[in-house]
C-alpha positions, 0 to 999 in steps of 0.5 A: 973256265968260269964253270970249272972255277965254280965247280971247284969252289963249290966242292971246296966250300961243301966239304969244309962246311960238313966235317965228317962225323967222328962217332954216332952215339945213342944216349941211354942211361949207361952211355950217359953214366960212361960220359959222366965219368970220362968227360964231366963237362960234356955230360953236363952239356948233354944233360942240359940239352936233354932237359931243355928239349923235354921242356920246350917240346919237339916242335921248337927244340931243334931251333932252341938247341942250335941257338943255346948250345951251338949244336947243328943238324938238330932234328926231333921226330914230331910225328912219332911217339915211342910207345912208353909211359911216359911217351918219348920222341927221338931227338938227334943232334950233332955236337962237335964231330959226334952225332947223338940220338936220345929218346926225350920224355914228352911233357904235357902231351895231349893225345887222344885215341882216334877210331879207325874207320871200318872198311865197307 
């Protein structure tokens, strides 16, 4: 009996904490322009999130964004640079019931070329 109650409570708590996503949006210039027209408040918040993520860097951005903007499930691809000039990294976060992906410009990136050892 206790096991059955535990299972039911676990299932109820698990579904309550993770509401289903309404949408998944990749933010680019066109999408941001459309959001700016349709929902200026959301646009301002997204612009602040993107700016802060670029300033703080990928390693600490998820925790900072979760604390300051109350987003959830924030992730940044720390081991992967997008090959652009300037380099970018993919930031992903959930705000309300929408998941956003955006390529954030990396500032002060210190990188170097590492030669690949030749096979002998």
